N, C-alpha and C positions, 0 to 999 in steps of 0.2 A: 341634337344634331339634325334632326329632320326639319325642325323649325328654321334653323340657320340655312339649311339647304333651300327651303321654300323662299326665304328672304333673298337668297342669292339668285334664285330663279326669277323673282320679281324684279330685282335690280337688272338682271340681264334683259328681261323683257322691256324694261324702260330704255335701256341702252339700244336695243334693236329698233325700238320705235323711234328713238331720237335719230338713229342712223338713217332710217328710211326717210325721215323728214329732211334730214340733211341732204339726202340724195336729190330731193326735190328742190330744197331751198339753196343748196350750195354750201360751200365751206365757210363762207362768211357768216351765214346764219348760225351754224353750229357753234361757232366760236363764242357767241354771246349768250347761249342758253344755260340756265341753272337747273340741275336735275337732282331731286331728293328721293330717297328711298328709305324704308324702315327694314330692319334686319329680320323681322318675324311677323307673321300674320296671326299667330296664336301664342299666348303666354300662359303656361300651365304651372301653377304653384304646387300641385300635388297635395299631399295631406299635411294639414297644419292644425294643431290643437286649438280649440276655441280660446280666444284671448291672447294667443301668442302672435308675434309679428314675423312676417317674412318679406324680404325686399328683393325685387328683380329689376333689371334694366332693359330698356328698349333703345336701340341706337338709331338715330336719324343720320343717314350718311349722304354726303355730297358726292355724287358720281358724275357730275357735270364738269364744266370747264370754267365756270364763274362761281363766285360765292353766293350764298343766300342766307336768309335769317330764319332761325327756328322761332316761331311766334308763340305757340302755346301747345299744351298737352292737357286734355280734359278727360274725366270719366263721365261719359255721357249718359250711362244708365242710372247713376246715382246710388249704387250699392254701397251702404256704409261700411262694408267690410273691406273696401278698397280705397286707397289713396293714390293719386297720380300727381307727380311733380316734374316740371321741366327744369332740368338742372340749371342752376345759376340764373333762373328766370328767362332763359332763352339766349339768343346771341347769334353772331355771324358764324356760318359754317363754311369753311374754305373747301375748295375742291380737294377731294381725297380724304377729308376729315369727317368726323361724326360728332353728334351732340346726343347727350343722354336724357332719356325720360325714365325717371324712377317710379316704379309701381310697387306699392306696399299692400300686402294682404294681411288682414287682422280679422279672422273669422269671428263673428258674433253668434254664430249658431252652427250646428252640425249639419253636414250635408254639402252638396255641390252648390257653389254660388258662382255667378258670372258677371262680368263687366266688359264694357267696350271702351278702349282708350282711343280718343281722337287726337291726332297730331296734325298741326298746320304749320306750313312754312311759306315763304314768298318765292319759292323756286318756280321756274317756268314749267318744269315738269315734276309731277308727284308732289304738288304743293300740299295736298291733304292725304292722310292715310288713317286707316283704322286697324287696331289690333284687338282681337278677341282675347279676353283674360278669363281664366277659370281656376278654381281651387276647391279643395275638399276640406271642410271643417270637421275635425275629429274631437273626441272627448278630451277635456282639459285634464292634464296630469296633476291632479290634486294629491297631495301627500297626506296620508292619514296614519296616525300611530297612537294606539294599537288599532288593528282593523276590526277587533272584536271586543266588546264590553260584556263580560260575563259577570252578572251580579250574583251568581250562584244561588243559594237558597236563603230566603228570609221569611219571617212570619208575615202573614197577611196584615195589612194596615201598618206596616213599618216601611222605612225607606232606606235606600242606600244610594250614594252619589259616586260616580266614577268619571274620570276625566279622559278625554281624547284630544290629542293635538292635531289641528288641521292647518296645513300650510297651503296658502293660496299663491301660486306661482305667476299669476297673470294680473293684468291691470283691470280686470272685471271683478265686481263683488261676487262672493259665493253666498248662496242661500241654503239654509238648513231646514229640513222637514222630517218628521217621524212618520213612517208608513209601515204597513204590514198587517198581520193578522191580529196583533195585540198592541196597537200603538198607544192606547190611552195611558198605561202605567208609566211610560217613558217620556220625560220632559227635559229638553236641553235648555241651558240658561241663556243662550243667544241664538239668533236665527240668521245672522249675517257675518260673513268674514270679509273684511275690507280687502281691496286689491293689494297684491304684493305684500302680504302679511302672514304671520303665523299666530294662531290663537289656541289656548286651552279651553275646551268646551266642557263644562260640567253637566252631566246628564243624570237625572234622578230616576230611580225605579221605585214606584210606590204602588204595589199591587192592592187591589180591593177584592180580588177573587182568588181562588185556589188553583194551583196547577202550574204547568210549565207554560211560559210565555216567550214568544219570539217576535221581534220587530227589527226595523233597520232605520238608522239615521242616514238620510239621503242628502248629499252635498252636491249642488249643481252650480255651474257657471252661467247657465241660462235656463229659462223656464222649460225648454224642450230638450235640453242637453241630457246626455246620459249621466246618471248620478254616480258619484263615488259613494261607497256604502260603508257604514260602520254597523256590523251586526250587533244587535242587542239581545241578550239572553237573560232570562231570570226564571226563578221557580218560587212559587209562593206556597207556604205550608201553614197549617193551623197553629202548630207549636214547634218549638225548637227540637224536641226530642222524638226520636223513634225508638221503639223497644224491640228487643229480640232476646228471647221469644216473646210473642204477644199473641193471644193472652198468655199470662205467666202460668205455666202448668205446674200443679202440685200433685204429688203422688196421692192416689185415692186411698187414704190411710184409715185404719180402724179408729173408732171413736176413742178419744182421750190420748191419742198419739199425736205427736208433733212431727212435722216434716218441713224441710227447707227447700226452697227453690230460689231462683234468681232470674233477673232479666238484665240485659245490658242496654243502658240508655245512651244513645249516641247523639251528640249535638250535630245536626245536619245543616245548621245555618252558618252564615259567614262570620257571625260575630260571637265572641265569648259570652257566656251566660253564667249567672251566679245562682246556685240552688239555695232556696230559702227554707223549704220545709217539705217533708214527706207526710202525707196524710192518707189513711186507708178508710174505706167506707164501713168496714166491719172489724171490730177489735179481735176477731179470730185471726186476722192477718196482721202481723207485726213486722215493721221494717227492722232489719238487723243492722243495715248499713246506716252510717251517720254522715251523710255528705253535706249537711247544712253549712252554708258559708263558703263552700268550695266553688271555684270558678272552673267551668268546663270550656276548653278551647274548641274552636271549630274542628269538627271531625273527631274529637276526643270521645272516648267511651268510658262511662262510669258503670261499674257493676253494682247493682242494687240487690242485696240479699234480703229474702223475705222468709218469714216463718208462718206456718199455718197450724193452728191447734184445732183438731176436729172436735167440736162440742156436741155434735149430733150426727146421726147417719143421714146420708142423702146429699144432694147437691149443695154446694156453697160457693157462691160467686160474688165477688166484690170488685173494687177497683182501687188503684193506687194513684193519687194525685201528687205530681211533682211540681211544687210551686217554685218559680224561678223569676229572675229579672233579666231582661235584655234591654230593649228600648223603653220598656215599662214592665210593671209586674204582670206575669203571665203564668200559665200552668199547662202541664201535659198530663194525660191520663192513660192508664193501661189497665186492662181487665185482669183480675186475679181469679183463676178457675181452680176450684178444689172440691173434692167430695170426701165424705167420711166413710171409711170401711170398705174400700174397693177390693175386689178379689185379687189375691196375691199368691203366686205360685211358691210353694215350699216343698223341698225335696230333702229327704233324710235317708241315709247319710250322703255325703257328697264325695266319698271315696270308698271303693270296695277293693280290698286286697284278698284275692282268692287263695293265696298261699301257693304251695307247690304240690303238684300231683303228676302222676305218670301220663305220658302221651296216650291219648285215647280215653282218658278219664273225663269226668264232667262233674262239676260242683255248682252250687247255686248260692246266691245271696239275694236278699230282698231289699228293695228301696220302697219308701212310702211317699206317696204324692198327695199333698193336702193343700187346702185353701186357707191361707193365713189371714184372709180378709174377714170382715164381719158383715158385709152388705153385698149380697149377690153371689151367684155361683161362678166358679172358675171353670173354664172349658179346657180339658186336657186333650191335645190334638195329636200327640204321637211322640215318637222318639227317633233319633238318628244317631249315627256314631261315625267317628273317624279314628285314625291310628290303626292299630292291629285289630280292627273290628272283626275280622274273619275268625278270630279265636274266641270271640264272645257272641252271645246271642241273648234274646229276651223271650220270655213267655208272653202270653196275653195278659193285659191288666185284669185285676180282679178286685171285686168289692165283696168281702166276705167269701161266700161260696159262688157268687155270681161271676162268670167269666165273660169277657167282652172280646170277641175275636177281632183281629186286625182285618182290615179290608184290603190291604196291599201286600199281603204275604208276610214273610218272616222278618227280614232285616234288610234295609231299614223299614220300619213299620209305622204306618200312619192310620189313625183311627178316623174313619169317615164321619165328618161332622163333629167329632170330638165327644168326650164324656164329661158331663157336668159333675163338679165337686162342690158341694155346699159348704158354707162356713161351719166351723165348729168341729165335731168329731168325725165328720165324713172324710173318707180318704180312699185312695186306690193303692193297691200294692202291685209291684211289678218284680217278678223274678228275673234275675240276670244270671246268665250261665257263663262259666269258663269251660271251654271244651277244646283244649289244645290239640292240634294236629301234628305238631313238631316240637322238638325240645327248644328251650330258650326262655327268655323273659319277654313279656308282652305287656303293652299298655295301650289303652284306647280311651277315648272320651265319649261318654254317652251323654247326649243332650236330650233333656226332657222338655217338650215344647207345649205351650199353652197359649191362650188368648190374653194373658196378662199384658196389659198395655205397656207397662214400664219394664217388666222383667219377663219377657215371653219365654226365655230359655233358662234352664238351670243345668249346670254341668256336673256330671259324676265321673270321677277318674276311676278307671278299671285297671287293675294290675294283677298279673298272675305269672307263675313260672311253671315250666314243664320239664320233666326228665324222661329219659327213655327207660322203659322197664318191660318186664314180661319175658316170654309169653305167659299168659295166665293159665293155670291149671285149676279146675274148679269141680265142685260137686253140687249138683242141683237136684233137690227133692221137692215133691215126690216124683217118682218115675214109674212107668213110662208116661203117665198122664195124670193130671189132677182131675179126679173123678168125683163129681158131686152126687152121683147116684140119682135118686128121685127126690125132687123138691116140689111139693104141690104148687099149682099156680097161685100167684099172689103172695106166697111165702118167700122168705129169704134164708140163705145159709152162708156161713163163712168158713173157708179153708185158707191155706196159705202155702207159701213156698219157702224153701230154705236154701241159701247160697253160702257155700263154705269154700275157703281156700286152703287146700291141703298141701299145696306146693310151696316152693321156696321163694318164688317170685311173687311180687305183689300183684293183685288183680285190680285193674281199674274198671269199674262197672258203671254203665251209664244207660240212660234212656230205658228204664224199666217201665214197661207199659203193656197194655193189651193191644196187640196189633189186630186182633179180631175179637170184638166184644159181643158178637151175635146180636147186633142191633140193640145193645144196651143191657142184655140179659146178664152179662158178666161185667164186673167193674171192680176197681180197687178202692176200698173205702177211704184210704188215706191219700188217694190220688196217685198219679204216676210218680215214680221216684227219679229224681235227677241223676243220681249216681253217687259214687264215692270210691274210696280206696279200701279194699279188703286185704289186710295184711295176712301173713302166714298164720295158719291155724286160727283164724277168726272167721266169723260168719255174720250174716244178717238174714232176717225174715221179714215177710210182709204179707198182709191179708189180700185175698181175692174173694169176692162175693159173687153169689149166683142168686138172681131174683127173677124168675121167669114170670111173664105176665099172662101166658097162655100155654095150653098143653102143647107138647111137641118135644123133639129131640134137638139139643143145642150143642154146637161145637164152637170153640174159640181158641185163642192163642195168646200166651204170654211171651213177650220178646224183650231181650236185653242185649247189650253189646259189651264185649270184654276186649282187653288189649291183647288179642292173639291174632296177628295178621293172617294166619292160615285159616282161622275159623272165628271171625269176630262176632258173628251173630249167633245168639243162643235162643232157642225157642222151647216152650213147654206147652203141649196141647192141653186144652181144657174141654171137658165134656160134662153134660148133665141132661137129665130127663125131667120132664114135668108132666106128671100124670096124677089123677085123683088117686088117693090111697085111703084105705080104711085105718091105717096106723096113724097114731099121733103120739108125740113124745112131749112130756112136761117135766122140766123145761125142754125147749126144742134143741138146746145145745148144752153141753157140760163144760162149764168154764171154771177152772181152778183159780184164776186170777194170778197175781204175782206171789210167788212162794220163795222164801229164803232157802238157800242151798242147805242150810243146817237146821231148818225148821220143818217139822213133820207136816205133811199135807194130808188133811182128812179126805177120805174117799168121797166122791160125789155120786149122786144117784139121779136117774131120770125114770119116769114112770111111762111105760109103754102100754097103750090102750087101744081097743077097737072102737072106733067111732061110728062104724056102720051098723045097720040093723041086722045084718046077717053075720054068722060066725066067720072068723078068719083064723087061719092057721099060720103061726110064726114058725118058720122052719129053721132059723138060725140067726145068730148075731156075731159079727166078726169085725175086727179092726183092720181097716184097709191101709194102703200105702199113704203115708203122710210125710211130715218133715222129720219125724223121729220115731223111736220105739218107746217113748216115755210113758205111754198109756197102756193099761192092761185092764181086761174085763174080769172083775172079781166074781161075777155071777154068770158064767157062760150058759148058753142054751144047749143042753146036751141032747135034747130030743124035741121034736116039734111040739108046740103048745098051741092049742085051739082056744081062741078067746071068743066068748059070746059077746053079744052087743053090749058095749060099755065096760066089759071086763078088761083087766090089765094086770101088769106085773112090773116090778122094779128091776132095773139093771144098775149095778154098782161098778164104778170105774175108779181105778187107782192111778196116781201120778207119781212117777219115780223121782222127779226133781233132781236128778244127778247130772244133767246136762244144762249148762247155762243157756239162757236165751228163750225165745218164744217158740212154741210148739203148736202145730195144727195137724190134726189127724182125723180122718173120717171113721165113724163107726156105722156099719151098714146093718140094717135089719131086713131080713128076707122073709117074704110071705108068699104063701101059695097063691096062685092066680095073679100075682103082680110081678111083671117081668123085671123091672128095675128095683134094686135094693133101696130101702128107705134110709135117708141120711140123718144121722145125729152127729154134728161136729163136736170134736173134743179140743179144748183150748186150754193152754197153760203157759206160765212164764216163770222161769227159775232165775232168781237173782243170787248175788254173792252171799257167802256165809256171814254169820252175824258177828264176827270179830271186827269191831270198828276201830279205826285209828284216826284220831283227830290231831292235827299238827298246827302249831301256832308259832309266831315270832313275837317275843315280848317287845312292846314299844318302850319308848322312853318318856319320862315325866318332864323332860326338858327340851324336847324337840317337837316342833309343830310345822307342818307344811301347809301353807294356805294358798289356795287358788282363788283369785278374784275373777269372777265371770261378770263383766261389766257390759251392759247394753250400750251399743253404739248407734241407737236410733236417734232421729233428729230432735226428739223431745227431752233428751237426757241431760242437757247441760247443767241445770240447777242441781240435779242429784249427783252427778259426777263431782261437781264442786263441793257438795256437802260431804261426800265420802273422802275427798282429798283433804278437806279441812280436819277430818278426824284422824288421819293417819299419824301425824307426829306424836300426838298424845298416846295413841294405841301402841305404837312401837316402844315408847317410853315405859308404858305399863308392862309390856312383855319383858323388857329388861329388868324391871323391878321384881317380876315374878321368876326371874332366872329361866325363862323359856326362850330357847333358841328358835326363832321363827325364820323359815325360808319361804319366800313369797314370790309368786308370779301372777301375771294378769293375762287373761285372754278376753275376747269379746263374745257377744252373743251372735256374731255374724258367722254363719256357716258357709255362705256364698259371697262372692265378691260383689261390691256395690259401686264404689267410685273412689278416686284418689283423694277426695276431700278428707277421708278418715286418717290418712297418713299411715305410717308404720310399714309400708311396703306390701300389704296384702289387700289393698283396696277395700278394707272393711270386712273381708272374708277370711279371718284368721283360722277358722275351722279347727279350733283347739290349739293352734300354735301360739306360743307365748308372745306377747306384744312387747316391743315392736319386732315384727318378723324380719325386717331388714337388718336387725342387730346394730342399729346406730347408737344404742346405749345398752347397758346391762339388762337382760331379760329376767334373770333370777337374782333376787336380792336377799341379803341376810340382815336380820335385825341388828347384828353386831357391827354392821358397816356404819361409819359416821355419816354417809350420804344416803342411807337407806330411805329415809323419809322423802327427801327430794326426788330420788329415783323412782320410788313407788308412786308418788303423786304424778310424775310425768307419765308413767306407764298406765295409770288409771285413765289418763286422758286419751281414750281409744278413738275419739272422733265422734262426729254426729252426722253420719252420712246414710245410715241404713234405715230400712223400713220393715225388717223381718227379724224377729227375736226367736232364736233357736238355741237358747243357752244350755238346756240339758244335754243336747247332743254335742255342743262344743265342749262341754265339761267332760263327757265321756271320751271324746276324741283326744282331749288334752292329756288324759290319764291312761290312755290305752296305747298298745302297740299299733303302728310303729313309732308314734311320736314319743312315747314314754321311754323307749328303748334305744333310740338312735339320736345322734347329733344332727342328722339331716333327714328331712322327710323325703323319701324316695319318690313320692308321688308328685312333687312340686318342683318348679324350676329354681326357686330361691335356694341359695346355699345355706347350710348350717341353720336350718329352721326347725330342727327337732327339739324336743323337750327333755332330752336325756340330762340327768344331773339335777333335775328339779325335785323330784320326790326321793325320800330316804326310807328304806325298808322299816326302820325302827320308829320312825316318826308318826305321830298322829296325822290324819288328813282332815282338813276342813275346807269346804268349798263355800265361798261367800258370793251369792248372786245379788247383783244390783240391777233391777229392771223395772220400768214403769208400766209394763204390761205383761201378760202371761206368755208362757213358752209356746212355740209352734213347732216343736221338733217332730211331732207325728206319732212316735211310739208311746205306748201307755206308760204312765209314771212308774208302775211296778217294775218295769224293765230297768229303769235308772236307779230305783231303790236297791234292787238286787245287785246291780253293778257296784254301787258304793259299799254294800254289805260284804261283798267278796273281794273288794279291792286290796285289803290287807291280809287276805288269806282266810282259810276256814276258821270259823269261830272268832274272827276278828271284826265282826260287823260294827261293834261299838267304837272302833278306832277311826271310823270315817263318817263324817256328818256333813250335811248340807245346811247352810244358813241362808235365809232369804230376806232381803230388803226389797219388798215388792208391794204392789197395791193390795191392801187388806180392807180398805174402807174407801170412802169417797171424800176424804178430807182435802186432797189436793186435786183440783179440777183438771190438771194437765195429765194425770195418770189414769189408767183404767180402774175399774171398780174392784176387781179381784184378780188373783193369779192362782187359780186352784191347782194347777199342775206343779208349780214351784212349791206351793205350800204343802202339797201331798208328799213330795219327795223330802222336804225338810222334816216333816213329822215322821215319815216312814223310816228315816235314818237316825232319829233321835235328836235332830237339830232344832232350830227355832226359826220362826218367820215373824218379822216385824214390818210395820208399815213403812214404806218408802217416804211417806209424808212426814215422818218424824223429823224434828229439827236437829236431833243429835243422834248419830249412829254409834256413838261410843258404847252404850250399854250392850248392844248385841255383839259388837266386836270384842269387848272385854270378856264376855261370857265364853268366847272361843278360847281365849288365853286361859281362863280359869279351868276349863275342862282338861286342858293339856297338862295340868300340874300333878296328876297322880299316876303312879305305876299301876298296871293292871294286875290285880290279885285273883280275880275270878275269870275262869275260862269256860264259857258255855259249851256243852256237848251237843253234837249234832243228832244223836239218837238217844233213846231211853236205854240205860244200862240194865242188865239183869241184876246188878248189885255191885258192891265194891269188892267182892271176893276175887274176881278175875281182873280187877282193874289195876293197871300199873301206870306210874307217872314217871317220865324222864325229862330232865332238863339238860340240854347239851349232850344228850346220849347217856347221861348218868342217872341211875335209878334214884328217885327221891323217897326217903323213908316215909311210911304211912303217917308217922307222927307229925310230919311237916305239911300235910295237906289233908283236906276233907272233901267229902262229896255233899253238896247241898242239894237235897232231893227236890225241894220246892223250886229252886232256880235251875235244876238240872245242870249244875256247873261244878267244876273242880275249883276249890278255894285254897290258896296257899296261905300258910301262916306268915306272920310279919317278917321274920328273918329269912324265910324261905322264898319270898316273892322273887321270881326270876328277875335278873338284871336286864337292863335294856339290851336288845339285840340277841338275847339267848333264845334258843329254840325249845319249844315245849311239845312233848308227845304224850298223848293219853290213849292207852289201849284198853279196850273193854269189850265184853260180850253184850251185844244189844239184845233186847227182849224180842222173842219171836211173837209176832202178832197171832192172836188166836184165829185160826181159819174160820171163815163163816160157815155156819151149819148148812148142810145140803138142804135144798128146798124139798 
């Protein structure tokens, strides 16, 4: 609008000028003039993309009174971006009419460009005129699809081609060029796009180096024009596969153990690849997966399982090569990292049930912490707990008599720096206490912590129940003080206390300790007592010792707590003197030892002498306040006795033995010129009378309960298969021998390991029969037609573990609560108890299959005793353990020996055979053979005084003497053929045992 206005102003100016002339020349002159004007002096095209056309018009108007001719219109600057054309080549322009000048703008570059249009006519006025023309060239609107070419990831020295469609909307050719930080790997197959066309351009990515690469394909309509860009992205890698984890970690296992691990190989390239072969650098590493020939799509993950067999202690590092084909044969590598015999945390047991006790009571259990590794020490760093942890507590860890105080207080407790546990027999023991403060059922989880890389924590389930009881009424002796009299420096003496419950309410006693030990002069030889429950008319005793290191007077205090809210704390003062004395007693104390209630106790003597060089006068001897009145002096001093240097006399003491339990009483010798009496302790213990009653339950010759304890470590696959192959024939043999076999399986896993084992317990059956989740029968009978297949399935306990604790899992499987309940109350899984597995009358056989030794922690004798008492008193031969374990070095994948398993097998009368045997049937068949006979002989637990007072009953009925005999050599009752008790019948043997001859007094 502004330009039109300026044009009109110009035309007006011409008219005014013409009018002025007319005024001078007259009307006649104006009538013949021709006047031309243009309608603008500036023509602005604005923004036009390079290569596009825009057209505008300039009008030549006749504002005069006569016509004129438009002669020409020219672009006088010569800018190639502009074209000027006089419409219809010119022509006559009548007054009041106009003629068009067409101006076209076709920018060939970006930016402002100008031109001047010259217009000429033959008009009298305004015959020539100029119009300034301007325009702004902007970037060409090139169409690109897609705007990004992402080549993703491919191996170095391989290629990929992607296409981009480029549409050229203008009549100028487009040129293509690759620029950026990494232009070299990218190459388009064309460099020009013709005018007004659309082309597909194939661009190749061929990296020669590794890493991420970015460039751009620039498309321009002129050399200086702004480029339209195709972003080019690519990533070059050495191989198609990346591995996670990498290096592949293996458990640091003991020598001869196998362990499994895995890595996930992911194809990170854009193309599918085909795996050709897996190769390891060391045959200790074996690929378990067989992916050869499989095609792995882009982004697909292949799990590669590996097994490592530790052939020696120490580091073992190798590599796995994955050969594959993509554009050509290639390979990927990953490091395999394993060591033999790494430290491994083992804790036994993994569940503690403290039972039920009164509120205010305190009981203890012990857990054993050991190192199941073979190479290097484990560091125990502490414990913590959750759940109802306020009802439980721990003592300090101990190694033998060595105590290691916590650095952070009581609970939770952490040991500063930790305690080292060496492989082998080294172990720490930790007392765990249940000390309920209110009634109810309580459960907590105790976590034992270590620097074990793979299993830094082991969990122990704590359970206990508390009931309200009391208040406790008690009797505590001696009173009013435990007086040690005079004990010369450097010597020691022992007295004791006696706690009895004469009331009707039970007494919960706890924390029996010395609250004042006079800097160590007083101590309890057996250590402080955790506590327990003292029922009506029962009692307990314990020793207190006095060992002064220097002369002086000493005082101390014994303290304990009872369930009496009004007076919960009970104390007993201790006192003693340590002075040099001329008296000496030989022996220094009178110890009667254990005496049977019905067996005579021979008097004991001690010799009292003067060890000084000067005479000394003994003024008296008396028995002081102790825990009882069981001792009496047979040779009292009725008048003073003067002893010359080295002279002495005997004192004889008797022991009444009519009160059961331990007894501690002081005997004081008094001498002139010695203020404190000289102490001679009197010690005795009365046990029950000698009428012995042994009870048995007759087993059956046709029933056998068998518990298979199968190792679930990662090296067990061939041995599990060997056992499974022996099962069908073994069960057939049992049926041929008419032996009813009931069988269950548990693993050697005491703690959870991982879901790979299956069965619902993550490899930590802890004695529960497999499978814990109950997805198939857990207890099988040889009479079932599917027994073989079911047992074979149950023997397949998995291959996930690295810790063999089979003796403890055996004990847990056959002990309460598992053996007595259908559900284990300590676990979340339902119906995971073992009730119904064992039968009272059946023999018991435990068959262990493991390729390394047990790491349960407790000594083998404790497991031998457990099996010997499993079927009751005198029934030790009804339970045996059989072991298929390493006994030699015939199979390289197993350990060299299994001393603990072998010791229990031999200690229970079972057998141990090598796990390397090709056929397990001989050992299994021997288990069946042993179950074929009824028990005719019943060993006695003590030596009888003879057969005169011996009676035998079966099912409560007396058995005539003619039907049984006593075998003195075997110390056993032997039934005659027809009198042998039938299966399930109870047998009772009552006899008087022989009193042991008391040792002669020194």
